[in-house]
C-alpha positions in Angstrom: -0.6 20.2 -17.1 -1.8 16.7 -16.3 -3.2 16.3 -12.8 -2.6 12.8 -11.5 -4.1 11.1 -8.5 -1.9 11.4 -5.5 -1.3 8.7 -2.8 -0.2 8.9 0.8 1.3 6.0 2.8 1.1 6.5 6.6 2.4 4.2 9.3 1.5 4.5 13.0 0.9 2.2 16.0 -2.5 1.1 17.4 -3.0 -1.7 20.0 -4.7 -4.8 18.6 -7.5 -4.3 21.1 -8.6 -1.2 19.2 -11.5 -1.9 16.7 -10.0 0.0 13.8 -11.6 -2.3 11.2 -15.1 -2.0 12.7 -16.2 1.4 11.4 -18.5 0.2 8.6 -22.3 0.3 9.0 -22.5 -3.5 9.3 -21.2 -3.0 12.9 -23.4 -1.7 15.7 -22.4 1.7 17.2 -20.5 1.6 20.5 -18.0 3.9 22.2 -14.8 2.1 21.1 -15.9 2.1 17.5 -17.1 5.6 17.5 -13.6 6.9 18.4 -12.4 5.5 15.1 -15.4 6.6 13.2 -14.7 10.2 14.4 -11.1 9.7 13.2 -11.8 8.6 9.6 -15.1 10.4 9.0 -13.4 13.8 8.2 -11.1 12.1 5.8 -13.9 10.5 3.8 -15.9 13.7 3.7 -13.0 15.8 2.3 -13.2 17.2 -1.2 -10.9 15.2 -3.5 -10.8 12.1 -1.3 -11.0 9.1 -3.6 -10.5 6.1 -1.3 -8.4 4.6 1.5 -7.5 1.3 3.0 -5.6 0.1 6.0 -4.1 -3.0 7.5 -1.9 -4.3 10.3 1.6 -5.6 9.7 1.6 -9.4 10.0 4.8 -9.7 12.1 4.0 -6.7 14.3 0.2 -6.2 14.5 0.4 -3.0 16.5 1.9 -1.3 13.4 -0.8 0.0 11.1 -0.4 1.1 7.4 -2.9 3.5 6.0 -3.0 4.3 2.2 -5.1 7.2 1.0 -5.8 8.2 -2.6 -6.4 11.9 -3.4 -7.6 13.5 -6.7 -4.5 15.8 -6.5 -1.9 17.1 -4.1 -4.0 20.3 -3.9 -6.9 18.3 -2.5 -4.6 16.9 0.2 -3.3 20.4 1.1 -6.8 21.8 1.3 -7.8 18.9 3.7 -4.8 19.8 5.9 -6.2 23.3 6.2 -9.7 22.2 7.1 -11.2 21.9 10.6 -11.7 18.1 10.2 -8.0 17.5 9.7 -7.2 18.0 13.4 -9.7 15.4 14.4 -8.3 12.9 11.9 -4.6 13.5 12.7 -5.3 13.4 16.5 -7.0 10.1 16.1 -4.1 8.4 14.2 -1.6 10.0 16.5 -3.2 8.6 19.7 -0.5 6.0 20.2 2.5 7.1 18.2 3.7 9.8 15.8 2.6 8.9 12.3 5.2 8.6 9.5 3.9 9.9 6.2 5.3 9.2 2.7 3.9 10.8 -0.5 3.8 8.3 -3.4 3.8 8.7 -7.2 3.4 6.1 -9.9 1.1 4.7 -12.6 -0.7 2.3 -10.4 -3.4 2.8 -7.8 -2.2 1.3 -4.5 -5.6 1.4 -2.7 -7.2 -0.6 -5.5 -4.3 -3.0 -5.7 -4.1 -3.6 -1.9 -7.8 -4.1 -1.3 -7.8 -6.8 -4.0 -4.7 -8.6 -2.5 -5.4 -11.7 -0.4 -1.9 -11.9 1.1 -0.1 -8.6 0.4 3.5 -7.8 0.9 5.7 -4.8 0.4 9.3 -4.7 -0.9 11.0 -1.4 0.0 14.1 -0.7 -2.0 16.3 2.5 -1.7 18.2 3.5 -4.9 20.9 6.2 -5.0 19.3 9.6 -5.9 18.5 10.5 -8.6 16.8 7.7 -10.5 16.2 9.0 -14.0 13.1 8.1 -16.1 15.1 5.5 -18.2 16.2 3.7 -15.1 12.7 3.9 -13.7 11.5 1.9 -16.7 14.2 -0.7 -16.4 13.5 -1.2 -12.7 9.8 -1.6 -13.4 10.6 -4.4 -15.8 12.4 -6.4 -13.1 8.8 -7.3 -11.9 9.8 -7.5 -8.2 10.0 -11.1 -6.9 8.2 -12.5 -10.0 10.6 -14.1 -12.4 10.3 -13.6 -16.2 8.2 -16.7 -17.0 6.7 -15.4 -20.3 8.3 -18.4 -22.1 6.3 -20.9 -20.1 3.1 -22.3 -21.5 0.1 -20.2 -20.5 -1.9 -23.1 -18.9 1.1 -24.0 -16.7 1.4 -20.4 -15.5 -2.3 -20.3 -14.6 -2.2 -23.5 -12.7 1.0 -23.1 -10.8 1.7 -19.4 -10.2 1.9 -18.5 -6.5 0.9 -14.8 -7.0 -2.4 -13.2 -7.9 -1.1 -10.7 -10.3 1.9 -8.6 -11.4 3.6 -6.6 -8.6 2.7 -2.9 -8.4 5.5 -0.3 -8.2 5.3 3.3 -6.9 8.0 5.7 -5.7 8.3 8.0 -2.7 7.9 11.5 -4.1 10.8 13.0 -2.2 14.2 11.4 -1.6 15.0 10.1 1.9 18.3 10.3 3.8 19.7 6.9 4.6 23.2 6.4 6.1 24.1 10.0 5.1 23.1 9.6 1.5 20.0 10.7 -0.5 18.0 7.7 -1.7 14.9 7.3 -3.9 12.6 4.8 -2.2 10.7 2.3 -4.3 7.5 0.7 -2.9 6.9 -2.6 -4.6 3.6 -4.2 -3.6 3.0 -7.9 -4.2 -0.1 -10.1 -3.9 0.4 -13.8 -3.1 -2.0 -16.7 -3.4 -1.1 -17.9 0.1 1.8 -17.8 2.5 2.6 -21.4 1.8 2.7 -20.9 -2.0 4.9 -17.8 -1.5 7.4 -19.6 0.7 7.5 -22.6 -1.7 8.2 -20.3 -4.7 10.9 -18.3 -2.9 12.7 -21.4 -1.7 12.6 -23.3 -5.0 15.2 -22.6 -7.7 13.7 -21.8 -11.0 14.6 -21.1 -14.6 15.8 -17.5 -15.1 14.9 -16.8 -18.7 16.0 -13.2 -18.7 19.6 -14.2 -18.0 19.8 -17.6 -19.6 18.6 -21.0 -18.5 20.4 -21.5 -15.2 18.4 -22.1 -12.1 18.4 -19.6 -9.3 16.3 -18.7 -6.2 13.9 -15.8 -6.8 15.5 -13.9 -3.9 19.0 -14.3 -5.4 17.8 -13.2 -8.8 16.2 -10.1 -7.4 19.1 -9.2 -5.2 21.6 -9.4 -8.1 19.3 -7.4 -10.4 18.7 -4.7 -7.7 22.5 -4.3 -7.1 23.0 -3.7 -10.8 20.9 -0.6 -10.3 22.8 0.5 -7.2 20.6 -0.9 -4.4 22.7 -2.3 -1.6 19.8 -3.3 0.6 16.1 -4.0 0.6 13.4 -4.9 3.1 10.3 -7.1 2.7 7.2 -6.8 5.0 3.9 -8.7 5.0 0.4 -7.5 6.0 -2.9 -8.8 7.0 -5.6 -8.3 4.4 -6.2 -4.6 3.7 -9.6 -3.2 4.6 -11.2 -0.4 2.7 -12.3 2.5 4.8 -16.0 2.9 4.4 -18.0 6.0 3.7 -21.0 4.9 5.7 -20.4 4.2 9.4 -21.8 2.4 12.4 -25.6 2.5 12.3 -25.9 4.6 9.2 -28.3 3.6 6.3 -27.0 1.2 3.7 -28.5 3.0 0.7 -29.7 6.5 -0.3 -29.0 10.0 1.1 -29.0 10.7 4.8 -28.1 13.4 7.2 -24.9 13.3 9.3 -24.3 16.1 11.8 -26.6 18.4 9.8 -24.9 17.6 6.5 -26.5 15.6 3.7 -24.4 12.5 2.8 -24.6 10.5 -0.4 -21.7 8.1 -0.5 
């Protein structure tokens, strides 16, 4: 059996006044920051934890998205049985009940999101079940990015408004929507800038996969998704994702050190 890394996507609410991005050791300790250090510290010390990042939604900054990568589902389950889990869960539950989604796929969302300057997420529900063959066909749609492989390489490098190919993962369990079971696709995108993204989405372009007619990227994507049974989709934008550090306020930058009687080497 192949054990694949396991990702969790969690959404919850935190007022903008809370310094959730100030837990790293480049920030001096204070009471407000220590609250969030106490929240994420048990997560980073857990066996099987491989990395995490979080961000605020651009259109609703009190909404926070947290993405965590685990070595396996068993590692996550072991963390949930540990004493530190209660501290972690209490912290992210302070202002709202978190919504948690387990993700599977070939990509590594934490790595993708922390490298994205202007990230966005396209959520698409497909009628359950989506078989492996359909998975592959949906993956080749490439999200908002048109099939421009026929364009000269120098032109693509100079003009493309995205940083790289979109990254597709799936919710591990189907979700009930409008009385029907749906498989939810999470399609992450990385844009060069909001202005370049808007210009691209509002400019008709050549659609090489269907012929040479010009069409808006949104229209192309909507038509393609409907061919696979998706009747709706939702796009959301984020501030830049911040990686959750393993060394916190006031801790040494390099080498081993002691934290609460435990030797840390992160």
